[in-house]
C-alpha positions as MATLAB code, in Angstrom:
seq = 'MIFPLVSWAAIYFVIWWITLFAILPFGMRTQLDAGEVIPGTEPSAPIRPRGWRIIGLTTLAATGVFLFVFWLLTQNHFTLDDVPFFPKFEQV';
ca = [
     187.057 -209.974    9.499;
     187.152 -206.698   11.403;
     190.911 -206.236   11.059;
     190.955 -205.869    7.265;
     188.111 -203.341    7.483;
     189.955 -201.316   10.095;
     193.142 -201.483    8.029;
     191.378 -200.257    4.892;
     189.701 -197.491    6.896;
     193.096 -196.409    8.228;
     194.553 -196.381    4.710;
     191.589 -194.308    3.496;
     192.049 -191.847    6.377;
     195.747 -191.375    5.556;
     194.971 -190.868    1.856;
     192.161 -188.439    2.726;
     194.402 -186.410    5.046;
     197.230 -186.151    2.495;
     194.728 -185.198   -0.219;
     193.270 -182.491    2.032;
     196.622 -180.750    2.309;
     197.169 -181.111   -1.443;
     193.793 -179.500   -2.294;
     193.708 -176.874    0.463;
     195.716 -174.077   -1.230;
     193.992 -174.238   -4.631;
     191.671 -171.311   -5.271;
     192.314 -169.679   -1.905;
     192.237 -165.895   -1.945;
     193.627 -164.096    1.092;
     192.683 -160.757    2.616;
     196.068 -159.419    1.508;
     195.364 -160.472   -2.096;
     192.049 -158.627   -2.010;
     193.566 -155.589   -0.312;
     190.959 -155.669    2.465;
     192.828 -156.667    5.627;
     190.548 -156.464    8.660;
     192.420 -155.004   11.657;
     193.302 -157.655   14.227;
     193.299 -160.542   11.735;
     196.092 -162.286    9.901;
     196.623 -160.865    6.374;
     196.933 -164.417    5.012;
     193.476 -165.394    6.313;
     191.129 -166.441    3.506;
     188.288 -164.167    2.449;
     185.885 -167.100    2.040;
     187.075 -170.301    3.762;
     185.016 -172.688    1.524;
     185.186 -175.453    4.158;
     182.420 -177.725    2.853;
     183.612 -177.380   -0.742;
     187.153 -178.364    0.236;
     185.877 -181.329    2.273;
     183.750 -182.484   -0.676;
     186.571 -182.171   -3.210;
     188.950 -183.919   -0.826;
     186.505 -186.784   -0.325;
     186.009 -187.226   -4.076;
     189.723 -187.137   -4.863;
     190.684 -189.358   -1.913;
     188.011 -191.900   -2.839;
     189.400 -192.106   -6.369;
     192.959 -192.554   -5.121;
     191.800 -195.094   -2.521;
     189.902 -197.140   -5.117;
     193.017 -197.215   -7.296;
     195.194 -198.322   -4.351;
     192.569 -200.913   -3.332;
     192.425 -202.303   -6.873;
     196.211 -202.302   -7.147;
     196.693 -204.221   -3.907;
     193.766 -206.652   -4.132;
     194.269 -207.694   -7.749;
     197.896 -208.692   -7.102;
     199.323 -206.111   -9.488;
     201.629 -204.944   -6.712;
     202.799 -206.964   -3.726;
     205.398 -206.519   -1.019;
     207.747 -208.686   -3.092;
     207.809 -205.891   -5.689;
     209.328 -203.402   -3.231;
     213.038 -203.295   -4.116;
     214.443 -202.538   -0.657;
     212.960 -205.585    1.068;
     215.248 -208.635    1.204;
     214.106 -211.772   -0.581;
     212.894 -214.306    1.965;
     213.034 -217.956    1.056;
     210.300 -220.253    2.305;
     211.549 -222.979    4.610;
];
């Protein structure tokens, strides 16, 4: 029973991580964009990092994607037999 839970948690983590990098650049304003580069810092550093907001948006989006993937895989709408590059195995 624990293995399916760990597998689903791993799938959620991968989806969450990919979603984080998809959401990260949206709405980011850099010091260079604002024209206020602080000496000793990188000009591409964000003015306001918005860490908790990004984590929240990532969690919401990743949960939606995960629920869709979970539904797709558990309701037999998509199986490994549907993947075109796998050879067809005959049962013996």
